[in-house]
N, C-alpha and C positions, 0 to 999 in steps of 0.2 A: 684563746687566740685561734686555736684550731677550729672551734665551732664557728667563729666569725668568718674564717676563711671558707668553710664549706657553704655557709649561707651566701657569701659573695659569689662563689663559683656557680651555685644553682641559679642565682639571679642573672649572671652574665650569659649563661647558656641559652637564655631565651632569645638573645639577639646575637648570633655568631658573626653576623656581617659587620659588627662594629669593630672587629679586629682585622678587617680586610683593607688592603691598599687599593684605592680606586685606579691609580695610575702610577707608573714608575718607569725609569729609564734603565735598561740593562746595559752594562758596560763590559761584560765579559766576552772574550773571544771576538773582538771587533778588529778588523784589519784597517791599516791606514788608507788603503784604496776605498774601502767602504765608507770611511769617514769623509774622504774627498768627494765621493759621490753624493753624500748627504749634504755637504756644504754647497755644492754647485748644481744640485738638481732641484726640481720643483716638487719632489715627492714630500708628502707629509711624513713626519718622523715615525709615525706608527706603521707606515708602509715599509719601513726598512728592516723591521725585525728587531730594532734596538729598544722599542718601547712596548710596554705591556699596559693595556687598558681593559679593566674588568667590565666596565659599563660603556656601551657604545654611545650613550648620550653624552659622554664626557669627551668625545673626540675633538671638540673645538678647543679644549683646554690643553694645548700641547706646548711644550717648550720650543722656543724658536730654533729652527734647524741649525743656524750657524753657532748659536750659543752652546747647544748640545755638542756640535762638532768640535768646537774649540776645547770643551771640557774633555771629550774623548781623546783628542790629540794629546793634550797635556797628560792625561792618565797613561796613555800608551808610552809616551816618552819617559815618564817616571818609572814605569815598570821595566823599561829597557835598561835603565842604569841602576837598578836596585843593588846589585852585587858590588859594582865598582864604587858607587857612592858610599855604601856601607863600609867597604874596605878602607876607603880614605878616612872616614870618620873614626873607625876603630884604631887606625894608626895614629891619628891626632890624639885621640883619647888616651891611648897607651903611652904616648910620649909625655903627655901632661902628668899622668900618674907616675911615670918613672922619675920625673924631675921633682915631684912633690912627695915621693915615698921616702920614708926614713930608713928603709932597709937597703943597705948598700950591697949585700951579697945575694939578694933574692929579688927577682923582678916581680912586680905586682901582677896579679892574675884577674881577668874579668870575672866578676862574681864574688870576689873577696869582700869582706865587710869594711875594707878600707878603700876599695876601688871606686873612684868617683866618676860621674859623667862630666861632660863638658859644662853643663849647667852647674854642677857642683863645684867646678873649678872657678866659674865666673863669680860665684857667691859661696864661700866656704863656711858660712855660718850654719851650725847645726843645733845650737842651743836656743831654746825659747827665751824671749825677753823676760828677765827676772823681775822687771818692774811692772809687768802686766799680769796681775793676779786674777784668779777666777772670778772675783767680784768686780773686776774692771769691765765696763761696758764694751770695750773693744777686744776682750779676751778671745771670743770665738773667731773674730776676723783675723786676729794675729795668728792663732793656732791654725786656722784654715789656710792662710797664706804659706806658712811653713810646711804644712802637709802637702799643698799643691806643688811646692818646689821639691820636696823630698820624693814625690812620686816619680821623678825622672831617674832615680837611682835604682840599683839592683836590690834584690830581696835581702841579701845579707847586710848591706849597708843600711837599708830601711829598718830591719829588725833591730840591729845594734843601736841605731839612733833612738828608736821608740822606746826600747826596753832599758838601755843603759844610760841614756842622756835625758830623755824626757820622763823616764820612770813611769811609763804607761804600758798597757797590755797590747802587745802586737797580736792581731787576730789572724790575718792572712794577707797574702799578695797573690794576685792572679795574672798569669801571662795567658791571655785569652786567645781564642781561635784566630782572630783576624788582626793580631799584633796589638790589640788594645791591652793596656795595663792599668791596674789600680790596686790599692791596698786599703786595709781597714785596721783601725786600732781603737781601743777603749780608754778614754780619759776618765778615770774614776774620781778625779777631783770634782768634776761636775756631772758624773754619771752619764756620759755622752759618748756615743760611737761616732767616729769620723770615717767617711768613705771618700777617698781621694783618687781621682782619675789622672793619669799621666797626659800631658799635653803633647804637641808635635815635637818630635826630635829632629834637629836640623839635618842629620845624616840618615834619616829613615824616610825613604821615598814612599813607603806604604802609607805613612802618616800624611805626607803631602798629597798623595793620591786621594786620600779621604777628604782632604780640605778642598781640592779642586773638582770634586765630583759635584758639579753645579745642578745636577738633576734633582727634581723634587719628588718626594713621596706624598701622595694626597690621600687623606682619609676623611670621610664624610663628617666625622665628629671633631677631629683635631685640626683639620685644614692641611696646608702644605708645609712640609718639613724637609730640611736639607738631607738629601739621600745619603751622602757620604757619612754623616754623623750617625744616622740610624744604622747603617751597615757596621759601623765601629762598635755599636752596642750589641750587634748580633741579631738584629731584628728584620733583616731582609733575607728570606730563605730562598735559595736558588738551586736546591738539590733536585727539584722535580716540579712538575706542573701543579701538583697537589698543594704544595706549600708556597709556591711562587706568588708574591704579592700579598702575603698575609703576615700579621703580627700575632701569632698564637700566644695564648695565655700560658699554656703549659710548654715546658722545654721539649723541643723536638728530640726524638730518640735516634740520633745519628752519631753519637759519640763525640760531638764537638763541644768545646767548652766556651759557651757564649757568655759575654760579660754580664748582660742584664740578668739572665736567669741565675747565674752563679752567685752574684752579689745579692740578689733578692732572697734566695734561699738561705744564704749565710746570715743575712740580717734577721730573718725570721727566727732562725735558730738561736742567735745571741739575744734577741729582744725577749724571747720566751723565758730567759733566765731571770729577768728582773722587770717587773711591770713599770717601774719608774724610769727605766733607761730610755733616753731619746737618741736621735741621731741627726747628723748634718751631712751634706754632700758638698764637695768642693772640687775645684780643678782650675788649671791655668791653660789658656789657649784652647786647643782641641779638648782638653780635659774639662774646661768650663762648659763647652757645648754639651759634652756627655753628662755633666753634672745637672744641667737643667733639663735634659731629655729624660734622665732616669725617673724623676717623679712624674713626668708627663706620661710615660708608659705605665707607671704604677696607677695613675688615675684612669687611663684608658682600660686597664685590666681590672679596675675597681678593687685595688688592693687597699681597702679602707683601713685595715688594721695597721698597715705600715705607714700610711699617710698620717694617721692620728699620732704616730710617734715621731714623725719628722719635725725637727725644730727649725731647720733653715737650709738654704742653698746659698753658698758663697762662691762667686766666680771672679776670676781675675783675667782681664784681657780676653774676654769671651766674644766670639763672633756671633753674628745674627744666625738664628737657627730655624725660624718659621715665619709664616705670614700673619696677617692681622687676625684671622680666625684662630690660629694657634695661640696668639697673644691673649685673645679673649678667653680661650679654653683654660690657659694656665692661670690667668688672673682669677677666674671663678674658682679653680681648684685651690689656689693658695688662700683665697679669702675664706673658703669653706672650712679648711682645716687649720687656719691660723699659721701658715708656714711663712717664715720670713725669707725674702729673696733680696740679697744685696749683690749688685753687679759693679765691681771696681774697675775703673778705667784710669790709666796713667797717661797724662799729657797727650803726646802725639801718637800713641800706640795705634798702629794701622789695623790690627786684627779686629777690634770691636767695630770698625767701620766697614767691614766686608761681611758677606757679599754686598756690593753697592745697591742702594735703592733708588737709582736713577739710570736713565739711558737704556741701551739695548741689553745690558746685563742685569736689569732690574728684575729680581725674583719676588718683589713685593714683600721681602722679609722685614720684620719690625722687631726692635728691642722692646722690652717691657721690664717692669720691676723698678726698684730704687737704684738709680745710677749714682754712684759715688765717684765723682771726678776729681782728680788731683793734678795740679800743675807741676812744673819742674822743681818748685820749691816745696812740694808736698803740702800745698794749701788745698784743702778739700772743700767741696760744696755738693749739695744734692741737686741733681738735674733730672728732668724727664728723659732727656736724650743728650748724648755726649756732644760737646762742642765740635764744630766742623764735622758733622756726622758723615758727610761724603768727602772723604779726604782728597780724592782726585779732583773734585769739583772746584777746588781753590784755583786751579789753573786750567780748568776745562775749556775755556773759550780763548785762551791766549795762544800765542805762537809756539809756546813751549810744548803744548799738546801735540803739535805736528811733528816734533822731533823726538822720537822715543828715547834715544840715548840721554837726552837732557832730563828725563824723568827721574833718573836714579838719585841725584842729589836731594830730590824731594821725598823719594820713597824710603831711602835708607834710614832717616831719623825715625820714621814710623816703625821700622823693625827694631831699631836700637831701643826704643821705649817699650818694647814688648818683653824685655828681660824680666824674669821672675824676681830678680834682686830688687827692682824698684817697687814691686808690689809688696814685698816683705817690708821694705823701708816705709812705705806710706801707711801701713798698719801700725808701725812702731813710732815713726817720727812725724807723721802727718798732723797738722793742726786742723782741728775740726770742732767748731764751737758747740755743736749740738749733736755730737756723736751718739750720746745716750738715747736720743729719740729715734735713731734708725737701727741701732744695734740691739743687743739683748739686755734684758733686765739684769740687775736692778736699775731703775730709772734714776740716775744721779743728776746732780746739777750740771749745767753746761761746763764743758772742760776744754782745755787747750793743752794737750800733752806734749812734752818734750822728753826725749830719752836722756837719762842722767849719766849712764855709764859709757 
């Protein structure tokens, strides 16, 4: 594996520009007054100092001023309430743990292996479904859904669940430089490593800042990608002009723990122990976006030895992450290496329908891969694109659109359907006649599974 890595490295060095970002939007140290000037001036965004463009021939491909301005305003607001919002969330979480704790004389402590997140209180299940065995076609999907939900918990809770309840090998959990979190474990029943990224925490405005960073990173090979998600992986270097706007293959020597590089190196280390071991990547919400971008950067960096060992990507409630060029890039990559990509969407979940692909906020982002859509009765079907793909378009031309306060009754169900609980349910309870054709071998007869216990 080491020889193969050296060969890939020598090949990639022949074209160093393939790791460069052609354009990006810088959101650091921007004042509200500067944003207002951007919104109401005729200046091009690259003239404000917020935008970086490597090649002048790309000057015409700029984000609309007001779209960038709204994004910057939202990010500034979220940064201003980081501590207060987190404090409120911590108090709510502590209260829930006090009431659920069996210890009368001792208050629970954050970080304890029994201390649960708000997500953990919304769905207290920690056991895998005993009726879904490793030879069941939906085994990987059910395991991935539970891992994506478990990723919201602290390291102690995750380790205890993986080792004592799931009876699997806990490898590591990372709290990375920019608040990104993920963990890895080894399921020896199927000789498979699972990498799970944490999604957006409701009381973590850094996560929300990542989500509302509407700026795009453009690369000549991959196309345009959501800037916030790339930053969450640690692939936007802003330490100095030398690295700014690049996606280097080698980890920068600045002492920071970047998610992409740390997980990549840990995977190489574990996969070298057994040539038969495969791995999958999963995540819910923001975690789903990171799960699909991780193999994208592996492909850009020509990490062929890892891509050959990747078995699949399973995302739950994943937002759109890239444009049509990115879609084509990923489809070619997955076809070349035989990687399965299943994108689960539950009912009216609003997150898979953003960023919108219509109107002034249209970033030209497109979904791809196999979309497994489930309605409120957990009845599943395979679609090329989720139903009502533009959630807000349902009332876009009505009088409701003119009165923003009336939007909330329509938006709230979209957030309610984003709960990881429903994604765990659909992998366990969902009826899906031809599940074996879209999930993993063995290819069994058509099935319609119902939970017995």
